[in-house]
DRENDO-1510 file (C-alpha; in Angstrom, 1 decimal, always signed):
<recs>
REC; n; res; u; v; w
REC; 1; MET; +9.9; -102.2; -78.8 .
REC; 2; LYS; +9.3; -105.0; -76.3 .
REC; 3; ILE; +8.4; -104.2; -72.7 .
REC; 4; ALA; +8.9; -106.7; -69.8 .
REC; 5; PHE; +6.0; -105.8; -67.5 .
REC; 6; PHE; +6.4; -107.3; -64.0 .
REC; 7; ASP; +4.0; -107.8; -61.2 .
REC; 8; ALA; +1.1; -107.5; -63.6 .
REC; 9; LYS; -2.5; -107.7; -62.4 .
REC; 10; PRO; -5.7; -107.9; -64.4 .
REC; 11; TYR; -6.5; -104.2; -63.9 .
REC; 12; ASP; -2.9; -103.3; -65.2 .
REC; 13; ARG; -3.4; -105.3; -68.4 .
REC; 14; GLU; -6.8; -103.7; -69.0 .
REC; 15; SER; -5.6; -100.1; -68.6 .
REC; 16; PHE; -2.3; -100.5; -70.4 .
REC; 17; ASP; -3.8; -102.5; -73.3 .
REC; 18; ARG; -6.5; -99.9; -73.8 .
REC; 19; ILE; -4.0; -97.0; -73.9 .
REC; 20; ASN; -1.1; -98.8; -75.5 .
REC; 21; ASN; -3.2; -99.7; -78.5 .
REC; 22; GLY; -0.5; -101.9; -80.0 .
REC; 23; ARG; +2.4; -99.5; -80.2 .
REC; 24; TYR; +4.5; -101.6; -77.8 .
REC; 25; ASP; +4.8; -105.3; -77.5 .
REC; 26; ILE; +4.0; -105.6; -73.7 .
REC; 27; ARG; +4.9; -108.9; -72.2 .
REC; 28; TYR; +3.0; -109.3; -68.9 .
REC; 29; PHE; +4.5; -111.3; -66.1 .
REC; 30; GLU; +2.7; -112.0; -62.8 .
REC; 31; THR; +5.9; -112.4; -60.9 .
REC; 32; ARG; +7.6; -109.5; -59.2 .
REC; 33; LEU; +10.8; -108.1; -60.6 .
REC; 34; THR; +13.6; -109.8; -58.5 .
REC; 35; ALA; +17.0; -111.3; -59.4 .
REC; 36; ALA; +15.3; -114.6; -59.9 .
REC; 37; ALA; +12.9; -113.1; -62.5 .
REC; 38; LEU; +15.6; -111.5; -64.7 .
REC; 39; PRO; +15.4; -114.3; -67.4 .
REC; 40; LEU; +11.9; -113.0; -68.2 .
REC; 41; ALA; +13.4; -109.8; -69.5 .
REC; 42; GLU; +15.5; -111.5; -72.2 .
REC; 43; GLY; +15.0; -109.9; -75.6 .
REC; 44; CYS; +13.2; -106.8; -74.2 .
REC; 45; ASP; +14.1; -103.1; -74.6 .
REC; 46; ALA; +12.5; -101.8; -71.4 .
REC; 47; ALA; +11.2; -103.1; -68.0 .
REC; 48; CYS; +8.2; -101.9; -66.2 .
REC; 49; ALA; +8.0; -102.3; -62.4 .
REC; 50; PHE; +5.8; -101.5; -59.5 .
REC; 51; VAL; +6.3; -100.3; -55.9 .
REC; 52; ASN; +7.0; -103.8; -54.4 .
REC; 53; ASP; +9.5; -105.0; -57.0 .
REC; 54; GLU; +13.1; -105.3; -55.7 .
REC; 55; ILE; +15.3; -103.3; -58.0 .
REC; 56; ASP; +18.6; -103.7; -56.1 .
REC; 57; HIS; +22.2; -103.7; -57.4 .
REC; 58; ALA; +22.0; -107.2; -58.7 .
REC; 59; VAL; +18.7; -106.6; -60.5 .
REC; 60; VAL; +20.0; -103.3; -62.1 .
REC; 61; GLU; +23.1; -105.1; -63.4 .
REC; 62; GLY; +21.0; -108.0; -64.6 .
REC; 63; LEU; +18.7; -105.7; -66.5 .
REC; 64; VAL; +21.5; -103.8; -68.2 .
REC; 65; ALA; +23.3; -107.1; -69.1 .
REC; 66; LYS; +20.1; -108.2; -70.9 .
REC; 67; GLY; +20.0; -105.0; -73.0 .
REC; 68; ILE; +17.4; -103.2; -71.0 .
REC; 69; LYS; +17.9; -99.5; -71.5 .
REC; 70; VAL; +15.1; -98.0; -69.4 .
REC; 71; LEU; +13.2; -98.9; -66.3 .
REC; 72; ALA; +9.7; -97.4; -66.2 .
REC; 73; LEU; +8.2; -97.3; -62.7 .
REC; 74; ARG; +4.5; -97.2; -62.9 .
REC; 75; CYS; +4.3; -95.6; -59.4 .
REC; 76; ALA; +5.3; -92.4; -57.6 .
REC; 77; GLY; +7.4; -94.0; -54.9 .
REC; 78; TYR; +10.9; -95.2; -55.7 .
REC; 79; ASN; +12.6; -96.3; -52.4 .
REC; 80; ASN; +12.8; -99.8; -53.8 .
REC; 81; VAL; +15.4; -98.8; -56.4 .
REC; 82; ASP; +19.2; -98.7; -56.0 .
REC; 83; PHE; +19.7; -95.5; -57.9 .
REC; 84; LYS; +23.4; -95.4; -57.4 .
REC; 85; ALA; +23.7; -98.7; -59.1 .
REC; 86; ALA; +21.3; -97.5; -61.9 .
REC; 87; TYR; +23.4; -94.3; -62.4 .
REC; 88; GLU; +26.7; -96.2; -62.6 .
REC; 89; ALA; +25.3; -98.8; -64.9 .
REC; 90; GLY; +23.7; -96.2; -67.2 .
REC; 91; LEU; +20.1; -97.5; -66.7 .
REC; 92; THR; +17.6; -94.7; -67.1 .
REC; 93; VAL; +14.7; -94.7; -64.6 .
REC; 94; VAL; +11.5; -92.8; -65.1 .
REC; 95; ARG; +8.4; -92.8; -62.9 .
REC; 96; VAL; +4.8; -91.6; -62.6 .
REC; 97; PRO; +5.0; -88.7; -60.1 .
REC; 98; ALA; +1.3; -88.2; -59.7 .
REC; 99; TYR; -1.5; -90.4; -61.0 .
REC; 100; SER; -4.4; -89.3; -58.7 .
REC; 101; PRO; -3.8; -87.5; -55.5 .
REC; 102; TYR; -7.6; -87.6; -55.0 .
REC; 103; ALA; -7.7; -91.4; -55.0 .
REC; 104; VAL; -5.1; -91.7; -52.2 .
REC; 105; ALA; -6.4; -88.8; -50.2 .
REC; 106; GLU; -10.0; -90.0; -50.4 .
REC; 107; HIS; -9.0; -93.5; -49.3 .
REC; 108; ALA; -7.2; -91.9; -46.3 .
REC; 109; ALA; -10.5; -90.1; -45.5 .
REC; 110; ALA; -12.4; -93.4; -45.9 .
REC; 111; LEU; -10.2; -95.2; -43.4 .
REC; 112; LEU; -10.7; -92.3; -41.0 .
REC; 113; LEU; -14.4; -92.3; -41.3 .
REC; 114; ALA; -14.7; -96.1; -41.1 .
REC; 115; LEU; -12.5; -96.3; -37.9 .
REC; 116; ASN; -14.2; -93.3; -36.2 .
REC; 117; ARG; -17.8; -94.6; -36.8 .
REC; 118; HIS; -16.9; -98.3; -36.5 .
REC; 119; ILE; -18.3; -99.1; -40.0 .
REC; 120; HIS; -16.3; -102.3; -40.2 .
REC; 121; LYS; -17.8; -103.5; -36.9 .
REC; 122; ALA; -21.3; -102.5; -37.8 .
REC; 123; ALA; -21.2; -104.2; -41.2 .
REC; 124; ALA; -20.0; -107.4; -39.6 .
REC; 125; ARG; -22.7; -107.3; -37.0 .
REC; 126; THR; -25.6; -106.7; -39.3 .
REC; 127; ARG; -24.6; -109.6; -41.4 .
REC; 128; ASP; -25.5; -111.7; -38.3 .
REC; 129; PHE; -28.7; -109.7; -37.8 .
REC; 130; ASN; -27.2; -108.0; -34.8 .
REC; 131; PHE; -28.4; -104.4; -34.8 .
REC; 132; SER; -27.1; -103.4; -31.4 .
REC; 133; LEU; -25.4; -100.0; -31.3 .
REC; 134; VAL; -23.4; -100.7; -28.2 .
REC; 135; GLY; -19.7; -100.0; -28.7 .
REC; 136; LEU; -20.2; -98.1; -32.0 .
REC; 137; THR; -19.9; -94.6; -30.6 .
REC; 138; GLY; -17.7; -92.3; -32.6 .
REC; 139; PHE; -16.9; -88.5; -32.4 .
REC; 140; ASP; -17.6; -85.5; -34.6 .
REC; 141; LEU; -14.7; -84.7; -36.9 .
REC; 142; HIS; -16.0; -81.1; -37.0 .
REC; 143; GLY; -14.0; -79.0; -34.6 .
REC; 144; LYS; -11.2; -81.6; -34.2 .
REC; 145; THR; -7.6; -81.1; -35.2 .
REC; 146; ALA; -6.1; -83.0; -38.1 .
REC; 147; GLY; -2.3; -83.2; -38.4 .
REC; 148; VAL; -1.0; -83.8; -41.9 .
REC; 149; VAL; +2.6; -85.0; -42.2 .
REC; 150; GLY; +3.8; -84.3; -45.7 .
REC; 151; MET; +2.1; -81.6; -47.8 .
REC; 152; GLY; +2.7; -82.8; -51.4 .
REC; 153; LYS; -0.2; -83.1; -53.8 .
REC; 154; ILE; -1.8; -85.9; -51.8 .
REC; 155; GLY; -1.3; -84.2; -48.4 .
REC; 156; ARG; -2.8; -81.0; -49.7 .
REC; 157; VAL; -5.9; -82.8; -51.1 .
REC; 158; PHE; -6.4; -84.6; -47.8 .
REC; 159; ALA; -6.0; -81.3; -45.9 .
REC; 160; GLY; -8.7; -79.9; -48.1 .
REC; 161; ILE; -11.0; -82.8; -47.2 .
REC; 162; CYS; -10.4; -82.2; -43.5 .
REC; 163; LEU; -11.2; -78.5; -43.9 .
REC; 164; GLY; -14.4; -79.5; -45.6 .
REC; 165; PHE; -15.3; -81.5; -42.5 .
REC; 166; GLY; -14.8; -78.4; -40.4 .
REC; 167; MET; -11.6; -79.5; -38.9 .
REC; 168; ARG; -8.6; -77.4; -37.8 .
REC; 169; VAL; -5.6; -78.5; -39.9 .
REC; 170; LEU; -2.0; -78.4; -38.8 .
REC; 171; ALA; +0.7; -79.4; -41.3 .
REC; 172; TYR; +4.4; -80.4; -41.2 .
REC; 173; ASP; +6.6; -80.4; -44.2 .
REC; 174; ALA; +10.3; -79.9; -44.9 .
REC; 175; PHE; +9.3; -77.5; -47.7 .
REC; 176; PRO; +6.2; -75.6; -46.6 .
REC; 177; LYS; +3.8; -74.4; -49.3 .
REC; 178; PRO; +1.3; -71.9; -47.8 .
REC; 179; GLN; -2.4; -72.9; -48.2 .
REC; 180; GLU; -5.4; -71.1; -47.0 .
REC; 181; GLY; -6.8; -72.5; -43.7 .
REC; 182; ILE; -3.7; -74.6; -42.9 .
REC; 183; GLU; -1.1; -73.8; -40.2 .
REC; 184; TYR; +2.4; -75.1; -40.6 .
REC; 185; VAL; +3.9; -76.1; -37.3 .
REC; 186; PRO; +6.9; -78.1; -36.0 .
REC; 187; LEU; +6.3; -81.9; -35.9 .
REC; 188; ASP; +6.3; -82.1; -32.1 .
REC; 189; ARG; +3.5; -79.5; -31.8 .
REC; 190; LEU; +1.5; -81.3; -34.5 .
REC; 191; LEU; +1.8; -84.5; -32.5 .
REC; 192; ALA; +0.8; -82.9; -29.3 .
REC; 193; GLU; -2.3; -81.2; -30.7 .
REC; 194; ALA; -3.7; -83.5; -33.4 .
REC; 195; ASP; -6.7; -85.8; -32.9 .
REC; 196; VAL; -6.0; -87.4; -36.3 .
REC; 197; VAL; -2.5; -87.8; -37.8 .
REC; 198; SER; -2.3; -88.7; -41.5 .
REC; 199; LEU; +1.0; -89.6; -43.2 .
REC; 200; HIS; +1.7; -88.4; -46.8 .
REC; 201; CYS; +5.5; -88.1; -46.9 .
REC; 202; PRO; +8.0; -90.2; -48.9 .
REC; 203; LEU; +10.2; -92.9; -47.4 .
REC; 204; THR; +13.8; -91.9; -47.1 .
REC; 205; PRO; +16.6; -92.8; -44.8 .
REC; 206; GLU; +15.6; -89.7; -42.7 .
REC; 207; THR; +11.9; -90.7; -42.5 .
REC; 208; LYS; +12.3; -94.4; -41.9 .
REC; 209; HIS; +10.5; -95.2; -38.7 .
REC; 210; LEU; +9.7; -91.5; -38.2 .
REC; 211; PHE; +6.8; -92.8; -36.1 .
REC; 212; ASN; +8.3; -94.9; -33.4 .
REC; 213; GLU; +8.0; -95.4; -29.6 .
REC; 214; GLU; +9.2; -91.9; -28.9 .
REC; 215; THR; +7.0; -90.3; -31.5 .
REC; 216; PHE; +3.9; -92.1; -30.2 .
REC; 217; ALA; +4.6; -91.0; -26.7 .
REC; 218; LYS; +4.4; -87.4; -27.9 .
REC; 219; MET; +1.0; -87.8; -29.5 .
REC; 220; LYS; -2.4; -87.0; -27.9 .
REC; 221; ARG; -3.7; -90.0; -26.1 .
REC; 222; GLY; -6.3; -91.8; -28.3 .
REC; 223; VAL; -5.1; -90.3; -31.5 .
REC; 224; VAL; -6.2; -91.9; -34.8 .
REC; 225; LEU; -3.3; -92.7; -37.1 .
REC; 226; ILE; -3.7; -93.0; -40.9 .
REC; 227; ASN; -1.0; -94.2; -43.2 .
REC; 228; THR; -1.5; -94.3; -47.0 .
REC; 229; SER; +2.1; -93.4; -47.8 .
REC; 230; ARG; +4.8; -95.9; -47.1 .
REC; 231; GLY; +4.9; -98.7; -44.5 .
REC; 232; GLY; +8.4; -98.0; -43.5 .
REC; 233; LEU; +7.4; -94.6; -42.0 .
REC; 234; VAL; +6.0; -96.5; -39.0 .
REC; 235; ASP; +7.7; -98.9; -36.6 .
REC; 236; SER; +5.1; -101.6; -36.6 .
REC; 237; GLU; +6.1; -103.1; -33.3 .
REC; 238; ALA; +5.9; -99.7; -31.6 .
REC; 239; LEU; +2.5; -99.1; -33.2 .
REC; 240; LEU; +1.3; -102.4; -31.9 .
REC; 241; SER; +2.4; -101.5; -28.4 .
REC; 242; ALA; +0.8; -98.0; -28.6 .
REC; 243; LEU; -2.5; -99.5; -29.8 .
REC; 244; ARG; -2.5; -102.1; -27.0 .
REC; 245; ASP; -2.0; -99.5; -24.2 .
REC; 246; GLY; -4.4; -97.0; -25.8 .
REC; 247; GLN; -1.9; -94.3; -26.6 .
REC; 248; VAL; -3.0; -94.7; -30.2 .
REC; 249; GLY; -6.8; -95.1; -30.3 .
REC; 250; ALA; -7.1; -96.5; -33.8 .
REC; 251; ALA; -5.0; -97.0; -37.0 .
REC; 252; GLY; -5.9; -97.2; -40.6 .
REC; 253; LEU; -3.1; -98.7; -42.6 .
REC; 254; ASP; -3.0; -99.1; -46.4 .
REC; 255; VAL; +0.7; -99.9; -46.3 .
REC; 256; TYR; +2.9; -102.1; -44.1 .
REC; 257; GLU; +6.7; -102.1; -43.8 .
REC; 258; GLU; +7.0; -105.7; -44.7 .
REC; 259; GLU; +4.2; -105.7; -47.3 .
REC; 260; SER; +6.1; -106.9; -50.3 .
REC; 261; GLU; +5.7; -110.6; -49.3 .
REC; 262; TRP; +2.0; -110.2; -48.5 .
REC; 263; PHE; +0.2; -107.5; -50.3 .
REC; 264; TYR; -1.5; -107.7; -53.8 .
REC; 265; GLU; -1.9; -111.5; -53.5 .
REC; 266; ASP; -4.3; -114.0; -51.9 .
REC; 267; ARG; -2.4; -115.3; -48.9 .
REC; 268; SER; -5.4; -116.8; -47.1 .
REC; 269; ASP; -4.1; -120.3; -47.4 .
REC; 270; VAL; -0.6; -119.5; -46.0 .
REC; 271; THR; -0.3; -121.0; -42.5 .
REC; 272; ARG; +2.9; -119.2; -41.5 .
REC; 273; GLN; +1.8; -115.6; -41.3 .
REC; 274; ASN; +3.7; -112.4; -40.4 .
REC; 275; LYS; +3.3; -112.2; -36.7 .
REC; 276; THR; +3.0; -108.4; -36.3 .
REC; 277; LEU; +0.8; -108.0; -39.3 .
REC; 278; SER; -1.5; -110.8; -38.0 .
REC; 279; LEU; -1.8; -109.1; -34.7 .
REC; 280; LEU; -2.6; -105.7; -36.3 .
REC; 281; VAL; -5.2; -107.2; -38.6 .
REC; 282; SER; -6.9; -109.0; -35.6 .
REC; 283; MET; -7.3; -105.8; -33.6 .
REC; 284; PRO; -10.8; -104.3; -33.5 .
REC; 285; ASN; -9.5; -100.7; -33.7 .
REC; 286; VAL; -7.3; -101.3; -36.8 .
REC; 287; ILE; -8.3; -101.5; -40.5 .
REC; 288; VAL; -5.6; -102.8; -42.9 .
REC; 289; THR; -6.1; -102.5; -46.7 .
REC; 290; SER; -3.6; -103.9; -49.1 .
REC; 291; HIS; -2.0; -100.8; -50.7 .
REC; 292; GLN; -5.2; -100.1; -52.6 .
REC; 293; ALA; -5.5; -96.4; -52.0 .
REC; 294; PHE; -4.4; -95.6; -55.6 .
REC; 295; LEU; -6.9; -98.1; -57.1 .
REC; 296; THR; -9.4; -96.0; -59.1 .
REC; 297; HIS; -10.3; -96.1; -62.8 .
REC; 298; GLU; -8.9; -92.6; -63.2 .
REC; 299; ALA; -5.6; -93.4; -61.5 .
REC; 300; LEU; -5.1; -96.5; -63.5 .
REC; 301; ALA; -5.7; -94.6; -66.7 .
REC; 302; ASN; -3.2; -91.9; -65.6 .
REC; 303; ILE; -0.6; -94.5; -64.7 .
REC; 304; ALA; -0.8; -96.1; -68.1 .
REC; 305; THR; -0.8; -92.9; -70.0 .
REC; 306; THR; +2.2; -91.4; -68.2 .
REC; 307; THR; +4.2; -94.6; -68.2 .
REC; 308; LEU; +3.8; -95.0; -71.9 .
REC; 309; ALA; +4.5; -91.3; -72.5 .
REC; 310; ASN; +7.7; -91.7; -70.5 .
REC; 311; LEU; +8.7; -94.6; -72.8 .
REC; 312; ASP; +7.7; -92.7; -75.9 .
REC; 313; ALA; +10.0; -89.8; -74.9 .
REC; 314; PHE; +12.9; -92.1; -74.0 .
REC; 315; PHE; +12.9; -94.0; -77.3 .
REC; 316; ALA; +12.3; -90.8; -79.3 .
REC; 317; GLY; +15.4; -89.2; -77.7 .
REC; 318; ALA; +13.3; -86.5; -76.2 .
REC; 319; PRO; +13.8; -84.8; -72.8 .
REC; 320; LEU; +12.6; -86.9; -69.9 .
REC; 321; GLU; +10.4; -84.9; -67.6 .
REC; 322; ASN; +9.9; -87.8; -65.1 .
REC; 323; GLU; +13.4; -89.1; -65.0 .
REC; 324; ILE; +15.0; -89.8; -61.5 .
REC; 325; CYS; +18.6; -89.0; -61.2 .
REC; 326; TYR; +21.1; -90.2; -58.6 .
REC; 327; ARG; +22.7; -86.8; -58.5 .
REC; 328; CYS; +19.5; -84.8; -58.4 .
REC; 329; MET; +17.1; -87.0; -56.3 .
REC; 330; GLY; +16.1; -85.5; -53.0 .
REC; 331; THR; +17.1; -81.9; -54.0 .
REC; 332; GLY; +13.9; -81.0; -55.7 .
REC; 333; LYS; +15.7; -79.7; -58.8 .
REC; 334; PRO; +18.6; -80.7; -61.2 .
REC; 335; GLN; +22.1; -80.2; -59.9 .
REC; 336; ALA; +24.4; -77.7; -61.5 .
REC; 337; ASP; +26.4; -80.4; -63.2 .
REC; 338; CYS; +23.4; -82.3; -64.5 .
REC; 339; PRO; +22.5; -81.9; -68.2 .
REC; 340; LYS; +18.8; -82.1; -67.3 .
REC; 341; ARG; +19.1; -78.5; -66.3 .
REC; 342; ALA; +19.1; -77.6; -70.0 .
REC; 343; GLY; +16.0; -79.6; -70.7 .
REC; 344; GLY; +17.8; -82.8; -71.5 .
REC; 345; ARG; +18.4; -86.0; -69.6 .
REC; 346; CYS; +20.3; -86.9; -66.5 .
REC; 347; HIS; +22.1; -89.8; -68.4 .
</recs>
């Protein structure tokens, strides 16, 4: 079977080649999956895409027209896919629901620590042999309140890290799962009481720009905001304004709402930059990383293993544990009229 592998990076090739071990003919393409890239899928049986690929209605129809039977997302997020189009066209979509919650949660903690103790400033100073401590004062995390928005696997791991620091943890989630030491509260209370707010929820029509001008106004002044989830959760212009007036004291961003044109590539020679992103990057109380929270050896191995297992199951006619269905998505379980309820497939 031939796999058209889009948005391929050297670390993708290394992990997939090691685990694939020749069972699929993987054709790696550096370009992202867009309508313009469809000719690259000619003659392939499956396509493999990542979080910033654009799988809209035109791309779905183009893949099916070229004989692609299954789209294997090598990521957990899937807001970049037109599932209604996929369902109507008969394109099966599978994903990697969890590759390493520890990788992402630990990166969120790293951003928090770096911002709080001004590690990025200190490292830049000492390179110039400036060993002054002026302006580098942080605060003890012990005894402070962490607000965790979204208590899936990653959110629960991050909450556990915060408990390890001796922090009080407040959590908000549409489907609460009790966890020792964590108090579930309404979002407004979390915003009012948290010294640190970390986002770990999916991007849906309901959560787009969940953090906006109104939301920031409800937060404790000087709060630290961490986002390792999806850029679209935060209204970037509103965040920029809140940072400028001190309502938000610092921000650690591994994602950005317009990141698809910028992240994962060297853009240092591009003269026409994204204005808002440029302003955020230039601020001394902001750290931006390029969607790298997932990037550990363990996570890459898990991504490759699960993606290839999804393809194995599809081509073997076996049940698809990680299939995403237009009828079932967002409900947390298969719908009554979906054949997946009997251990089969949605399509």
